[in-house]
C-alpha positions in Angstrom: -0.3 0.4 -0.1 0.9 3.9 -1.2 1.1 5.7 2.0 1.3 9.6 0.9 3.5 11.2 -2.2 7.0 10.6 -0.7 7.4 7.1 -1.9 5.8 5.0 1.3 5.2 1.8 0.8 4.1 -0.1 3.6 1.7 -4.0 4.5 -2.0 -3.4 4.3 -1.4 -4.9 7.9 0.6 -2.9 9.7 1.5 -4.0 13.4 1.1 -1.8 16.6 3.1 -2.8 19.3 2.6 -0.8 22.5 0.2 -3.8 23.9 3.3 -5.5 24.2 5.2 -2.8 26.8 2.8 0.0 27.8 -1.1 0.5 28.6 -2.9 -3.3 28.0 -1.5 -4.6 31.8 2.2 -5.7 32.6 4.5 -5.9 29.8 4.5 -9.6 28.3 7.6 -11.5 28.1 10.0 -10.1 25.9 10.8 -13.5 24.1 7.6 -13.6 23.4 7.5 -10.7 22.0 10.3 -10.7 20.0 8.6 -14.3 19.3 5.6 -12.7 17.7 7.5 -9.7 15.9 9.4 -12.2 14.0 6.4 -14.1 12.8 4.6 -11.0 11.7 7.2 -9.6 9.4 7.8 -13.7 8.7 4.1 -13.2 7.5 4.1 -10.2 5.6 4.3 -7.6 7.8 6.6 -4.9 6.6 4.8 -1.8 9.1 5.3 -1.2 12.8 4.3 1.2 15.1 6.5 2.5 18.5 6.7 5.0 20.8 9.5 6.5 22.9 6.7 7.1 25.6 5.5 2.9 25.3 7.1 1.6 28.4 8.5 5.0 28.5 11.6 3.5 26.2 11.0 0.4 26.8 9.2 -0.6 23.1 11.7 1.0 21.7 14.4 -1.0 23.5 12.5 -4.5 22.4 12.0 -3.4 18.6 15.8 -2.7 18.3 16.5 -6.1 19.7 13.6 -8.0 17.2 15.0 -6.2 14.6 18.6 -6.9 15.3 20.2 -7.7 11.3 18.9 -8.5 8.5 15.8 -8.5 10.0 15.7 -4.1 10.1 15.9 -3.8 6.7 12.8 -5.9 6.0 10.3 -3.1 7.7 9.2 0.8 8.2 9.8 1.4 11.8 7.4 4.1 12.9 8.3 5.5 16.2 6.0 8.4 17.8 7.1 11.4 20.3 6.1 14.9 21.6 6.9 17.8 20.1 7.2 21.5 21.3 3.9 23.7 21.9 4.9 27.4 21.7 3.2 30.2 20.9 0.3 28.4 21.2 0.8 26.7 18.1 2.3 23.2 18.0 6.1 23.1 16.1 6.6 20.3 13.4 9.4 22.5 11.3 12.1 20.6 13.3 11.1 16.9 11.5 11.6 18.9 8.0 15.4 19.7 9.5 15.4 15.5 10.0 14.2 14.9 6.9 17.0 16.8 4.9 19.4 15.2 7.2 18.7 12.0 6.0 17.8 11.0 9.5 14.0 10.2 8.7 12.5 9.4 5.6 9.1 10.2 6.0 6.4 12.1 8.8 3.8 10.9 10.1 1.1 13.0 12.6 -1.1 11.2 15.4 -3.2 11.8 16.2 -3.9 15.5 14.5 -6.7 17.6 13.5 -7.7 18.5 10.3 -6.0 21.9 10.8 -2.8 20.5 12.1 -2.4 19.0 9.1 -2.7 21.3 6.7 0.1 23.8 8.8 2.1 21.2 9.3 1.9 19.6 5.5 2.2 22.7 4.4 6.4 22.8 6.4 6.9 19.5 4.8 4.8 16.4 2.6 3.0 14.3 5.9 2.7 10.8 4.2 0.3 8.7 6.6 -1.7 10.5 9.8 -2.9 8.0 12.7 -6.1 8.1 14.7 
């Protein structure tokens, strides 16, 4: 499935990893979650979603362990983080800089209003939106 106009293509089914480390009861056993991630990738899932606040940080660490070696090259990894709020507006210009520096490929937004998406897209094309 193509997302946005920047060239990102991912599997139709993705894997949200939040529940592996946070929010839905106790964190799940790491070996089981690594096995689940490996199973999902083997089944054709190429899009994994995480955030620095899941755990906090433990979900990204889990994904780092699961995606060692050539496994990392098989997936697109989406991670979320907080942005700054100043002068009564959200700032997203730093993400554009990260794209320009080659540190990230695409920009997506989570839980954003239509007006926020329009403002962000005016700064840099938005590839994906998560609700």
